[in-house]
N, C-alpha and C positions, 0 to 999 in steps of 0.2 A: 848608288852614287859612285862607288869605287870602280865598278865595271864600266860606267860611262866615261870616267876620266882615263881609265886604262886604254880604252879604245881611241880616245882623242890623242893620247900620248903616242900610241902606235901609229896613228894616221900622220901625226906631225913628224915622227921619225922617218916615215916612208917618203913624205912629200918634201922634207927639208933635211936630206941626208947629210948635207955639209954644214948644218947649223946646230948650235947647241940649244936645245929646247928644255926649259924647266919642266920637271916631271914630278912635282909634289902634289899629291891629292889634298884638296882643302879639307879642313876640319868640318864636322857636321854643323858647328855653330856658324862658321864663316859662310858656308854654303847656304844655310837658312837665311842669314842676314842678306846675302846677295839676292836670294830668291825673292825676298819681300820687296825688292825694288822693281819687280816686274808686275805691271798691271795686268789683271786677268783679261781686260779688254784687248790686249795685244793678240791673244789667241782668236778672239772673235774677228778682229781686223784681218788676221792672216787667213782665217776661213773665208771671210768676205772676198779677199783677193783671189783665193783658190777657186771659189765658186764662179766668180766672174771670168777667170781665165779658162776654167773647165768648159763653160758653156760656149765661150768664144771659139775655142779650138774644136770642140765637138761639132758645133754647127758648121764650121769651115770644112771639117773633114767628112761631114755627113754621117757622123756616128751617133748623134743625139737621138735617144728613143723618145717617141711621142705617141700619144693616143689620139688618133684623128687630128693630128697637127697640134694637139694641146699637151701641156705639161701637167702631170698629176702630182699635186702637193698634198700629202697626208699630214695632218696635224694631230698630235696626241701628247698627253702628259704622263709622267710617271713620278710617283713619290720616291724621293731619294733620301735614304737614311744618312745623316751626317753626324760627326762626333758631337758629343754633348758637352758644351762649355758655356760659360756665361755669354761669350761673344756670339756663338751660334744660336743660343736661345733668343738673343735679341734680334739677330739678322734673319733667322728662319722661324719655324713654328714648333713649339713644344707640344707633343701629343702624349696624352696619358690614357691608361686603361681605367676601368671602373674602380679598381682598388688603388690606383695611382702609385703602384709600387715599382713599375717598370717604365718610366717615361722615355720617350724617344724624341729626338729632334729631327724634323723632316723638312726637306725643301721640295718644291715642285719644279720638275724639269720639263720644259716644253721643247719638243723637237718638230721641226717642219721639214719633212723629207720628200724629195723627188723620188717616188717609189719605183719609177721605171729605170732610172739611172743610178739609184742607190746613193744619192748625194743628200746630205743634210745642209740645206741652204741657210737655215737660221735656227737659233736655240736660245734659251734663257733659263736661269736658275734663280728662283725667288721664293718668298714665303708662300705657304699654301693659300690659294686665292681662287677667284673665279677663273676657270679655264678659258671661257670665251673672251673675257677682258684681257687675259694674258696674251691670247692670240692677236687681239686687236692692237695691243701695244707693240707686239713684234712686227705686225704688218706696217704700222706707222713708222717705227724706228728703222726699218729696212725696206723702204718703199722701192728702192732700185733693184731689190732681189726678186720682187714679185711683179707680175705683169698681167695684162688683160687676156693673155693666152693660157693662163693657169686655170685649173679646176681644183678647188680646195675640197678635199675629202675629209670628213670628220664623223665622229660617233655622236650619240645622243646628248652628251654633255654640252655640245656646241650648238644645239638648237635654241639659241638665245636671240631674242629680238635685236639686241644691241649689235651682235655680230652680223646677223642677217642684214640689218639696215646699213651697217658700215660697208659690208661687201657690195651691197646694192649701190651705194654711193660711189664706190671705187670701180664699179662695173667689173668686178671679179666674180667669176662663176663658181658655184659650189654644188656639192652633193652631200647632204647631211642626213643621217638617220634621226628620225623624230621619236620621242617617247610617246606612248599611247595616250597618256594624260597630258594634253598640251593645249594648243590654241583651239578655240571653239570650232573654227572652220575645218581644222584638221580632224578633230574628233567626229564632226558630222560626216566627213569623207570616210572615216574608218567604219562608221555604221552603215554607209551606203554600199550598193553593189558595184560601184565604179572602181576601176583599178588604176585610172590615170585621169587627173583633173588639174586644171589651172585654177588657183584660188587667190584671194587677196586677204592678207591679215593686216591688222593695224594695232598700234600701240595701246589703244583703248580696250583691247581684249585682254590685256594683262593689267593686274591691279598693283604691280610693284611700283611704288612711287619713285624709287631710286632709278629704276629703268627709264621711266618717263622723263625724269629730270635729265638723265644722261643724253637721251635723244634730243631733248630741247636745247641743252647747253651746247651740244656739238652740231646742231643744225642738220641732223640726219633725217632721212625720210620716215614719216610716221605711218606710211602705208607701204606694204611690200607685196608685189605679185610674184608668186612662185608656183611651181608645178609639184604635185604630190602623186606618188605612185606606190602601189602595193607590190611587195615582192615576198617570196618565201625563202627564209633563211634557216639554216641548221643552228640550233641553240642548245645549251646544256639540257634544256627541257624537251628537246625534240624539234620538229619542224614547226615554225611559227610564221605568221604573216607580220611583216615589218613595214613601216612607212618611211619612205625616203622623200625628202624635200629638196628641190633643185631649182636653180635659176635657168636651167637649160629648157626653155619653153617650146622650142621648135620641134614638134612631133615628127616632122618629115626628116629632119637631120638627126634627131635623137629618139629612136623608137622606144617604147615601154620596156621591151625585153633587153635593151642595152644596159639598163641601169643596174641590174643585179651584178653583172660582170664588172661594170665600172666601180661599183661600191666595193666589190671584193678586192680590188686593187689596194684598198686602204690597209689590207693585212700586211703590206710591206713595212709600214711603220711599227706594227706590233712585233714583227720578227727583228726589226732593227733595234728596238728597245730591249728585247730579250738578249740580243748579242751585246748590246751596250752595257747591260748590267751583269750578265753571266759569263761572257767571254772576256770582255775588257775590264770587268769588275770595277766599274766606275765608283762604286761605294767604298772601295778599298783606298781611301784617301791617303796621300803621303804627308799630310799635315793636319793640324787641328784648327788652324786659324781660318776665318772666312775667306781671306785672300788665297790661301793655298787650296782650299776646297774649290773655289771658282777657277783657279788655274788648272786644277786637275780636270774639272768638268769640261770647260771650254777647250782645253788641250786635247781631251779625249775625242770630242766632236771632230776636231781637225784631223786627228790620227785616223779615225774611222773613214774619213773621206780619202785620205791617202791610201788606205787599204783598198777602197773601191777602185782607185786608179791602178793599183798594183794588180788586182785580180781580174780586171776587165778582160784583158786578152787571154788570161788563163781560162776564164769562164767560156769564152768563145771556142777555145780549143777543146775543152771538155764537152761542150755541146756538140761539136763536130764529131767527136768520138761517139756520143750518144746517138747521133743521127745515122751512124753506120749499122745500127741494129744491135747494139750491146744489150745483153740480157738484163743487166742491172744499170739503170740510169744513175749518173753520178753528178756531183757538184763540188764546188770549192769547199775545202775544209777551213772554215773561218777561224777555228782555234789555232790551226797551223799558220794561216796567213797573218793573223794578229801577232803571233809569237815571232815569225820571221821578220815582220816589219819593225817591231820593237828592237829586236836583236841587231838590226842593221841600220837603225836610224842615223847613227854617227857617220857610217860609211856613205850613206845616201846623201846627206846634207852637208857633211864636213869635209869629206875626202875630195881630193882633186882627180880621183879616178873617174873615168867616163861613166856618167849616170846611166845611160842606156845599157851599158855593159853590166853594171851592177844589177839593174832591174831584170835583165835577161837571166842572170844567174839565179835570182830569187824566184822567177817564174818557173824555172826548171825544178826548184824544190817543191813548189806547189803542185806541179803537174803529177808528181809521183805520190801525192798523198790526198787524193780526193775522198769524199765520203759518199755514201749512197743517198739518193733522194728518197724521202719517205713521205709521199703524198698522203693526205688524210690522216696524218699522225696527230694524236690528241694527247694533251698533257692534263691529267687530272689536277684540280686545285689542291694545294697543300693546306693543311690546317695551320692555325696561328700559334699552336702550342709551342712553348719555348724549346722543349726537347726535340720536337719535329723540325723546327727551324734550324737548330744546331746540327742535327743529323744531315739535313739537306745541304747546309753550307759546307760541312766537312767531307761528306761521302758521295753526294749526288751531283752537285753543281758542276764540278770540273770534269765529270765523266758524261755529260749530256750536252755536247756541242750542238 
């Protein structure tokens, strides 16, 4: 806080050389009270405006990255550990282990990322709940951010009839991995020798009464036509045949072999969540109230989008270096870019200095500190033992960008 206000005072002094500017840093109490007047939705609104502006400018300049003319939106959730208070226990979800001696309060964070342009177009932070229903709510609340040119990419948790039916009603395409134990028609396809087939599933193949009631209440389709394909994926257990379900039915436009590469694009949201939690340290909240937790979460989403804007041209210049035949391929060091952005936020948004000039200076900093690309790098899962978790947080996390 003190650093933030020192930078503001310095900027004021430079921009108002002939004026007397008060330079008293507020107390922690007054700062906290003022902060509580800010609604977390403000950051969601600012992100909404950012996303709209980003796509408008990118399309106009011809810089928008698309896949066969389509935008790829990967949706995924992550459990977020939040401070344990009476207020957070009520607003989020209390998780206990078998012995109930180390309870944790967790929230479920949903991120919808444009994986080709590295932009988070929508997000939410709520109690642990059904991931498909959380995505449906986000699609409903932010209709103008999603369109019929999108392809939703998602993992097995989203192979839910309610979501499939909702996407079908909105005519939004999807590519979702299906669990092996699923709809009868899908299981019949798994047992067959076919690798690509158009099938029809209906709500009566599921016995979940709540699901049936939801479909009825919302007047969603009770039958869905979709295409299922078999692909080979590398898993922790080795190579396995996985099933993908998609609304992209046209085999002339979308060949069977296209879907493996298309589904792999979903990995972009996984790396984004890793960066979100381990570089930006979203769980390192600056307050214990529900309001401050949501401010931090939605503010961090906005911040990561600004980082993408900052690093876009840097990535292009580094890729140009790579194309010249460098022995070691490089990429932007996101640990450095996050730090540079945070350190210069006041100057970027508050100073009267030319913004383009500031950004050029920051880009120069990023160009001298790239990291090596490490394709096929694997991260073994950590155990949940308390000592292992503490060691990871203290000694591993900050050294593994």
